[in-house]
N, C-alpha and C positions, 0 to 999 in steps of 0.2 A: 608498375604497369602504365600509369599516366604520365610519368616523367618523360618517357620517350616521345610521347605525343607533344608535350610542352616544348621539348627541345626542338622538335621538327617545326613547330609553329614559330619558335624564336628564330630558327635558321631562315625560314621563309621571310619573316618580317625584317630581318637584318639585310637580306639580299634586296628587298624592296626599298629599304632606306638607302642603301648604297646606290641603287639605280636612280632614285629620285635626285640624289646629289649629282650623279653623272649626267642626267637629263638636262639639268640647269647649265652644265658646262659644255654639252655637246653642241658643236657649231656647224656640223655638216652631216649629210647622209652617210658618208663614208665612215665618220666617227661612230654614228649610231649603229651601222652595220658591224663595225669592229667590236663595239661594246657588247652587242648581242652575242656575237660568236665567241667572245672571250669570257663574258661573265653573266650577262643578263639572262641567258638560257637557264641558269641555275634557278631562277624564279619559277619557271615552268616545272623543273624537276622537283624542287622542294614542295611545290603545291601538289603535284601528283603523288609524291611519297606520303605527304600528310593526309591526303584524301584516302589513299589505300590503307594507311594505319588506322584512321578513324573508322572506316568501314569494317575493319577486322576486329574492333574492340566491342566488348559487351557493355561498355560504359558510355554514357551520353556525353559527347563533347560539343553539343549544339552551339553554345555560346562561343567557344574557342574557334570552331569551324566557321561560324558566321563571321566573326571578326577577321579571320584569316582570308576567307573568300572575298569579303568586301575589299580588303587591302589588295588582294591579287587582281581582281577585276579593275580596281582603280588604277593600278600601275600599268595594266595593259592599255587602258584608255589613254593614260598620260604618254606612254611610249608611242602609241599610234598618232596621237595629236602632235607630238613633237616631230615625229618623222614626217608627217604631212606638212607641217610648217616648214621644215627644212627643204622638202621637195619643192614647195611653192617658191621659196627664196632662190634655190639653185636652178630651178627650171630645166634640169636634165636628169636623165636616168639611163643607165645605171651609174652608181658612184664610180669615180675613177679607181682603177685597179681591181674591180670586181669582175670575175669571169661571167660573161653573158653571151651566150650564143644559142643558136637553134639546137634542139635536142637531136635533130637528124644528123648533125655534124659531130656529135659526141664521140662516136666510135672512130671516126677519122682523126679526131684531135687527140684521142687517148692512146698513149704509147705504152704498151705493156712490156715491161723489161724482160719477163720470163714467160714465154709462151709454151713452155714444156709442162708446167704444172697447171693446177686449176686456179682460176681467178674469180673472185666474187666482187661485184660492184653493186652497191645498194644506193638507191635514191631514196631519201627520206625528206618529206616536205618540212617546211619551216616550223610547222606546229609540233613536229616531233624531233626537232634538232637535239633537244635534251636527251631523247632516247638514243640517238646516234652517239652522243658523247658517252653515255653509259655503256653502249656496245663497244666502243673503242677502248674504254677502260677495262672491260672484261677481256677483250682480245689481247691487250697489252699485258694484263695480269697472267694470262695463260700462255703468253708468248706464241700466240696463234699466227701462223703464216710468216713469211719473210718480210713483207712490206705492208704496213698498215697506214692508211692516210685518211684524214677527214678534211674535206674542204667544202666551202660554201660555193654554190653555183646558182645563178639565177636562171629560171626557165622562161622561155618566151611563151606567150599564150596564143593559140591553144597549144598545150603540151602535146608533143608527138614523139612516139617511140617506134622502133621497128616492129613492135608488137601491136601497134595501133592504139595504144593508150595515151 
């Protein structure tokens, strides 16, 4: 019963250790952006899963959760600090090659290959990128739909949609 929780905590701490190594070697905002979309998002996922597991147990994992939480929030601060440092050095935004345009142009820029069927487009904020990865995994597993794509896109502020959000 407790082994699952220990493994989840170990997974989280391993991803954090890998991220700390990557942070030292990351030399541009584009690299940081790529690292997050390729692997750093797993830190958020592992922390969420660990939190859900601990809340569902009847055993106290206070010390393990405290250690894991401190490591999680420390790496978030380190990522934010490094990203800010890189922004200050580069003095431009967005990183080269990252899609950045006003939301009101999204539908004009989006080309739907098949307009005969139903299409779902989900916007998920950066804090839930890990949930979008999980959703994509479920869709792939179920072979849902003909075309599944996950891409990162930066929003301009204030965010504007045809629905007024």
